[in-house]
C-alpha positions as CSV (number, residue, x, y, z in Angstrom):
1,M,11.5,-16.7,15.1
2,T,14.6,-15.0,16.2
3,V,16.7,-12.3,14.6
4,S,20.2,-13.5,13.5
5,R,23.2,-13.0,15.7
6,R,23.5,-9.3,16.6
7,I,26.4,-6.9,16.4
8,P,26.6,-4.1,19.0
9,G,25.3,-0.8,17.5
10,I,24.1,-2.6,14.3
11,G,21.5,-5.1,15.2
12,D,20.7,-7.5,12.3
13,P,23.7,-7.9,10.1
14,T,21.7,-9.8,7.4
15,L,19.4,-6.8,7.2
16,L,22.3,-4.4,6.9
17,A,23.9,-6.6,4.1
18,L,20.6,-6.6,2.1
19,I,20.3,-2.8,2.5
20,V,23.8,-2.1,1.3
21,L,23.6,-4.7,-1.5
22,L,20.4,-3.3,-2.9
23,T,21.7,0.2,-2.8
24,A,24.9,-0.8,-4.6
25,L,22.8,-2.6,-7.3
26,G,20.7,0.5,-7.5
27,I,23.7,2.8,-8.1
28,A,24.9,0.4,-10.8
29,M,21.5,0.6,-12.6
30,I,21.4,4.4,-12.2
31,Y,24.8,4.5,-13.9
32,S,23.4,2.3,-16.6
33,A,20.4,4.6,-17.0
34,G,22.9,7.5,-17.8
35,Q,24.5,5.5,-20.6
36,V,22.5,6.9,-23.4
37,D,23.1,7.9,-27.0
38,I,21.5,11.4,-26.3
39,R,22.8,13.2,-23.3
40,S,20.1,13.5,-20.6
41,L,19.6,14.4,-16.9
42,A,20.5,10.8,-15.9
43,T,24.0,11.2,-17.4
44,G,26.5,11.2,-14.5
45,I,23.8,11.3,-11.9
46,W,25.0,8.1,-10.3
47,L,27.8,10.0,-8.7
48,R,25.2,12.1,-6.9
49,Q,23.5,8.9,-5.7
50,L,26.9,7.6,-4.5
51,T,27.4,10.8,-2.5
52,W,23.9,10.4,-1.0
53,F,24.7,6.8,-0.2
54,A,27.7,8.0,1.9
55,V,25.5,10.4,3.7
56,A,22.9,7.8,4.2
57,I,25.4,5.4,5.7
58,V,26.3,8.0,8.3
59,V,22.6,8.7,9.1
60,L,22.0,5.0,9.6
61,A,24.9,4.6,11.9
62,V,23.7,7.6,13.9
63,T,20.0,6.5,14.2
64,S,21.1,3.0,15.0
65,R,22.8,4.4,18.1
66,F,19.7,6.1,19.4
67,S,17.9,4.2,22.1
68,I,14.2,3.3,21.6
69,R,13.2,5.6,24.5
70,F,15.1,8.5,23.0
71,L,13.3,8.0,19.7
72,E,10.0,7.8,21.6
73,W,10.8,11.2,23.2
74,L,12.0,12.7,19.9
75,A,8.7,11.8,18.1
76,P,6.7,15.0,18.9
77,L,9.6,17.2,17.9
78,A,10.3,15.3,14.7
79,Y,6.5,15.4,13.8
80,A,6.2,19.2,14.5
81,A,9.4,19.9,12.4
82,S,8.0,17.8,9.5
83,I,4.7,19.7,9.6
84,L,6.6,23.0,9.5
85,L,8.6,21.8,6.5
86,L,5.3,20.8,4.7
87,L,3.9,24.2,5.3
88,L,7.1,25.9,4.1
89,V,7.1,23.9,0.9
90,L,3.7,25.2,0.0
91,V,5.2,28.7,0.2
92,I,8.6,28.4,-1.2
93,G,8.7,25.0,-2.7
94,T,10.7,24.4,-5.9
95,G,10.9,21.7,-8.6
96,P,8.3,20.8,-11.3
97,S,5.6,20.0,-8.7
98,G,6.8,22.5,-6.0
99,S,7.5,19.7,-3.6
100,W,11.1,20.3,-2.8
101,L,12.9,22.7,-0.4
102,E,16.3,24.2,-1.3
103,L,18.7,23.8,1.7
104,G,21.9,25.1,0.5
105,P,23.5,22.8,-2.1
106,A,20.9,20.0,-1.3
107,R,17.2,19.6,-2.1
108,V,14.9,18.0,0.5
109,Q,11.5,16.6,-0.1
110,P,9.5,17.3,3.1
111,A,7.0,14.6,2.4
112,E,9.6,11.9,2.8
113,V,10.7,13.4,6.2
114,A,7.1,13.6,7.3
115,K,6.5,9.9,6.6
116,L,9.2,8.9,9.1
117,A,8.2,11.5,11.6
118,T,4.5,10.3,11.4
119,I,5.6,6.8,11.9
120,L,7.4,7.7,15.1
121,M,4.4,9.8,16.4
122,L,1.9,7.0,15.7
123,A,4.1,4.5,17.4
124,R,4.3,6.8,20.4
125,V,0.6,7.3,20.6
126,L,-0.5,3.8,19.8
127,G,2.5,1.7,20.9
128,G,1.6,1.6,24.6
129,D,-2.2,1.5,24.1
130,R,-3.1,-1.8,22.6
131,G,-6.7,-2.8,22.5
132,G,-9.9,-1.2,23.8
133,Y,-11.0,0.4,20.5
134,D,-14.7,-0.3,20.8
135,R,-15.6,3.1,19.4
136,L,-14.3,4.8,16.3
137,V,-14.2,8.1,18.1
138,M,-11.3,6.6,20.2
139,L,-9.2,6.6,17.1
140,W,-9.5,10.4,16.6
141,K,-5.9,11.1,17.7
142,P,-4.1,8.7,15.3
143,L,-6.5,9.8,12.5
144,L,-5.7,13.5,13.1
145,L,-2.0,12.8,13.2
146,V,-2.2,11.3,9.6
147,V,-4.8,13.6,8.2
148,I,-2.7,16.8,8.8
149,P,0.4,15.7,6.8
150,L,-1.7,13.8,4.2
151,G,-3.8,17.0,3.6
152,L,-0.6,19.1,3.3
153,V,0.9,16.7,0.8
154,L,-2.2,16.7,-1.3
155,R,-1.9,20.4,-1.5
156,Q,1.4,20.2,-3.2
157,P,-0.1,18.0,-4.9
158,D,1.5,14.6,-4.4
159,L,-1.0,11.8,-4.7
160,G,1.6,9.0,-4.4
161,S,2.9,10.2,-1.0
162,A,-0.6,10.8,0.2
163,L,-1.4,7.2,-0.5
164,V,1.7,6.1,1.6
165,F,0.4,8.1,4.6
166,A,-2.9,6.2,4.4
167,V,-0.9,2.9,4.4
168,I,1.1,4.1,7.4
169,L,-2.1,4.7,9.3
170,I,-3.6,1.3,8.5
171,A,-0.3,-0.4,9.5
172,A,-0.1,1.5,12.8
173,L,-3.7,0.7,13.7
174,F,-3.2,-3.0,12.7
175,W,-0.1,-3.3,14.9
176,A,-2.0,-1.7,17.7
177,S,-4.5,-4.5,17.6
178,V,-7.3,-2.3,16.3
179,P,-10.1,-4.7,15.1
180,L,-9.9,-5.1,11.4
181,F,-13.6,-4.1,11.0
182,R,-12.9,-0.8,12.7
183,I,-9.9,-0.2,10.2
184,F,-12.3,-1.1,7.4
185,L,-14.8,1.4,8.5
186,L,-12.1,4.1,8.6
187,V,-11.0,3.5,5.0
188,T,-14.5,3.3,3.5
189,P,-14.8,7.0,2.8
190,G,-11.5,6.8,0.8
191,V,-13.0,4.0,-1.3
192,G,-16.2,6.0,-1.7
193,L,-14.2,8.9,-2.9
194,L,-12.7,6.8,-5.7
195,L,-16.0,5.3,-6.7
196,G,-17.9,8.6,-6.7
197,F,-17.4,9.0,-10.5
198,N,-20.2,6.6,-11.1
199,W,-23.3,7.0,-8.9
200,I,-24.5,3.5,-9.5
201,V,-21.2,2.0,-8.5
202,W,-21.0,4.4,-5.5
203,G,-24.6,3.4,-4.6
204,G,-23.6,-0.1,-4.5
205,W,-20.6,0.6,-2.3
206,F,-22.8,2.6,0.1
207,L,-25.2,-0.3,0.3
208,I,-22.3,-2.7,1.1
209,V,-21.1,-0.3,3.9
210,A,-24.6,0.1,5.3
211,T,-25.1,-3.7,5.3
212,C,-21.8,-4.2,7.2
213,L,-22.8,-1.7,9.8
214,Y,-26.2,-3.5,10.2
215,I,-24.5,-6.8,10.7
216,D,-21.8,-5.7,13.1
217,R,-24.1,-3.2,14.9
218,P,-21.4,-0.7,16.2
219,Y,-22.4,2.2,18.4
220,L,-25.1,4.4,16.7
221,P,-22.9,7.5,16.4
222,D,-20.2,5.6,14.8
223,S,-22.6,4.1,12.2
224,V,-24.0,7.5,11.4
225,G,-20.6,9.0,11.2
226,V,-19.4,6.4,8.8
227,L,-22.4,6.8,6.5
228,L,-22.1,10.6,6.5
229,A,-18.4,10.4,5.7
230,N,-19.1,8.0,2.8
231,A,-21.9,10.4,1.5
232,A,-19.6,13.4,1.8
233,A,-16.8,11.5,0.0
234,G,-19.0,10.6,-2.9
235,A,-20.1,14.3,-3.2
236,L,-16.6,15.5,-3.2
237,T,-15.3,13.2,-5.9
238,L,-15.8,15.7,-8.7
239,P,-14.5,18.7,-6.9
240,V,-11.4,16.8,-5.9
241,W,-10.9,15.6,-9.5
242,N,-11.2,19.2,-10.8
243,S,-8.7,20.3,-8.2
244,L,-6.0,18.0,-9.6
245,A,-3.3,19.3,-11.9
246,D,-3.8,18.4,-15.5
247,Y,-0.9,16.0,-15.6
248,Q,-2.4,14.1,-12.6
249,R,-5.7,13.7,-14.3
250,N,-4.1,12.6,-17.5
251,R,-2.1,10.0,-15.7
252,L,-5.3,8.5,-14.3
253,L,-7.0,8.6,-17.7
254,V,-4.0,7.0,-19.4
255,F,-4.0,4.2,-16.8
256,L,-7.5,3.3,-18.1
257,D,-6.5,3.5,-21.7
258,P,-2.8,4.3,-22.6
259,E,-3.6,4.6,-26.2
260,I,-5.8,7.7,-25.8
261,D,-2.7,9.8,-25.9
262,P,0.3,7.6,-26.8
263,L,2.6,10.6,-27.7
264,G,1.7,12.6,-24.7
265,S,0.6,11.4,-21.2
266,G,0.6,7.8,-22.3
267,W,4.2,7.9,-23.6
268,Q,5.7,7.0,-20.3
269,L,3.5,3.9,-19.8
270,V,3.7,2.7,-23.4
271,Q,7.5,3.0,-23.4
272,S,7.9,1.4,-20.0
273,K,5.8,-1.7,-21.0
274,V,7.8,-1.9,-24.3
275,A,11.1,-1.9,-22.3
276,V,9.9,-4.5,-19.7
277,G,8.5,-6.7,-22.5
278,S,11.6,-6.6,-24.6
279,G,13.9,-7.9,-21.8
280,G,13.2,-11.6,-22.3
281,L,14.9,-14.1,-20.2
282,L,18.4,-12.5,-19.9
283,G,17.9,-9.0,-21.2
284,A,19.8,-6.8,-23.7
285,G,22.9,-6.6,-21.4
286,F,24.0,-4.1,-18.8
287,A,23.9,-0.5,-20.1
288,Q,22.7,-1.8,-23.6
289,G,19.0,-1.3,-23.4
290,P,17.8,0.2,-26.7
291,Q,14.7,1.9,-25.2
292,K,16.9,3.6,-22.6
293,R,19.8,4.4,-24.9
294,L,17.6,6.1,-27.5
295,A,15.9,8.1,-24.8
296,F,12.5,6.6,-25.5
297,L,12.1,5.7,-21.8
298,P,11.4,8.8,-19.7
299,E,12.5,9.2,-16.1
300,Q,14.7,6.1,-16.5
301,H,16.8,6.9,-13.4
302,T,13.9,7.6,-11.0
303,D,10.3,6.5,-11.5
304,F,11.1,3.9,-14.2
305,I,14.4,2.5,-13.1
306,F,12.7,-1.0,-12.8
307,S,12.0,-0.8,-16.6
308,V,15.8,-0.4,-17.2
309,V,16.4,-3.5,-14.9
310,A,13.8,-5.5,-16.8
311,E,15.1,-4.4,-20.3
312,E,18.8,-4.9,-19.6
313,L,18.8,-7.8,-17.1
314,G,15.7,-9.7,-18.3
315,F,13.5,-12.0,-16.2
316,A,16.6,-13.4,-14.5
317,G,17.7,-10.0,-13.3
318,V,14.2,-9.0,-12.2
319,A,13.9,-12.3,-10.3
320,V,17.2,-11.4,-8.3
321,F,16.0,-8.0,-7.4
322,L,12.6,-9.3,-6.3
323,V,14.1,-12.1,-4.2
324,L,16.4,-9.5,-2.5
325,F,13.4,-7.3,-1.8
326,A,11.4,-10.2,-0.4
327,L,14.3,-11.0,2.0
328,L,14.6,-7.3,3.0
329,L,10.9,-7.2,3.7
330,Y,11.0,-10.4,5.7
331,R,13.9,-9.2,7.8
332,V,12.1,-5.9,8.7
333,L,8.9,-7.7,9.5
334,Q,10.8,-10.3,11.6
335,T,12.3,-7.6,13.6
336,A,8.9,-6.1,14.2
337,V,7.5,-9.5,15.3
338,D,10.4,-10.5,17.5
339,T,10.6,-7.3,19.6
340,E,8.7,-7.1,22.8
341,D,8.7,-3.3,22.8
342,D,5.4,-1.9,21.5
343,F,6.9,1.4,20.3
344,G,9.8,-0.3,18.5
345,G,7.6,-3.0,17.0
346,S,5.3,-0.4,15.7
347,V,8.1,1.6,14.1
348,A,9.5,-1.5,12.5
349,F,6.1,-2.6,11.2
350,C,5.3,0.8,9.7
351,V,8.7,0.9,8.0
352,F,7.9,-2.5,6.5
353,A,4.5,-1.1,5.3
354,V,6.1,2.0,3.6
355,L,8.7,-0.3,1.9
356,F,6.0,-2.6,0.7
357,A,3.8,0.3,-0.5
358,H,6.7,1.8,-2.5
359,L,7.7,-1.5,-4.0
360,A,4.2,-2.5,-5.0
361,V,3.2,0.9,-6.5
362,N,6.4,1.4,-8.4
363,L,6.4,-2.1,-9.9
364,G,2.6,-1.8,-10.6
365,M,2.9,1.5,-12.5
366,T,5.8,0.4,-14.7
367,I,3.9,-2.5,-16.0
368,G,0.5,-0.7,-16.2
369,M,-1.2,-2.4,-13.3
370,L,-1.5,0.8,-11.3
371,P,-1.6,4.5,-12.3
372,I,1.7,6.4,-12.5
373,T,2.2,8.1,-9.1
374,G,5.9,9.0,-9.0
375,L,6.8,6.8,-6.0
376,P,10.4,5.7,-6.3
377,L,11.7,2.1,-6.1
378,P,13.3,1.8,-2.6
379,L,17.1,1.8,-2.6
380,V,17.2,1.6,-6.4
381,S,15.6,4.7,-7.9
382,Y,17.7,8.0,-7.7
383,G,16.5,10.2,-4.9
384,G,18.8,11.7,-2.3
385,S,16.3,12.8,0.4
386,F,14.3,9.5,0.0
387,L,17.4,7.4,0.3
388,V,18.6,9.3,3.5
389,V,15.2,9.2,5.2
390,L,14.9,5.5,4.3
391,Y,18.3,4.8,5.8
392,A,17.2,6.7,8.9
393,G,14.3,4.4,9.2
394,F,16.5,1.3,8.7
395,G,18.8,2.6,11.4
396,M,15.8,2.7,13.7
397,V,14.9,-0.8,12.8
398,Q,18.4,-1.9,13.4
399,R,18.1,-0.4,16.9
400,V,14.9,-2.3,17.5
401,A,16.7,-5.5,16.5
402,W,19.5,-4.8,18.9
403,E,17.3,-3.9,21.8
404,K,15.1,-7.0,21.3
């Protein structure tokens, strides 16, 4: 595979065209989300997204000019700055969840900045060190680099972004040729944490992990460490559950049964599914969705923008969006595969993983396949800081494509 004809300072023109096209379509859908019979926060917000789009284009142009070696040198500084921002937001954070920082007229979500900074740092640590991971203890450095921001994000609390950090770690380890079984062992405590609500289910999972360790026979300290980590995760399930905010616990419970609180926590999911299901083949027409116009659909310009797409453009419109996203993911992945630079390839692959995670989780939660986590739909949902950070990542991918 080869990247299409390159343009100096841009890299892959097809990738750039897909980015701009999806963003333009997103702005159109945000405009539509604001066309309601009852004035809401979404009214007129498309102008803000248009402004952020202009800022993001500048950021993309700047980051696409940085050389790969400069980005590698910049990684520790960017990572340290992102950790500082995550600490600050715990003290002076604003917004409903306290996860935003007020910087003059703009608001920044440090978790989004930290995602990109963590990608750069992991690429620096793992990019030039492929193979040789016979011991789990050898992975302490990348694991620590992710655990620190992940833990700070959970303190906000922001479960959706915490999940993305876990995806970044798995993607970086995979790209660094860490054996899949080693990656599996690293994530088993996370699975054990989720299964700890039922001791019978957790016991079955623990037995599966123990059996895998017996078959693979890794180093004894590694095996003991994995078993202890899974035991600790199971014991921490209830304390972690009790530490969650009420709305977060309700979101998880509603995922299991939306009808337990259809007028409260289940309202978002019920109305989203109604909007998606009523779209039919061609939809109700641009800006004409009844669920949206009557303000039944909450957060229609952010978390549930996909529901607006499905209601107004129908299956045909959804198919167009999904095809464009598939092409975008393919181009980013192709850039990662084609480059011979380990650092650049790792950055591009992790950007691909973040895109895929946001896309899968956002679509899954709007149709009830996954719990509501608040992750935006890349390039389509309203979100200034996320759009700018995403464009910074795309600029880096463009540079990787150019230096291939």
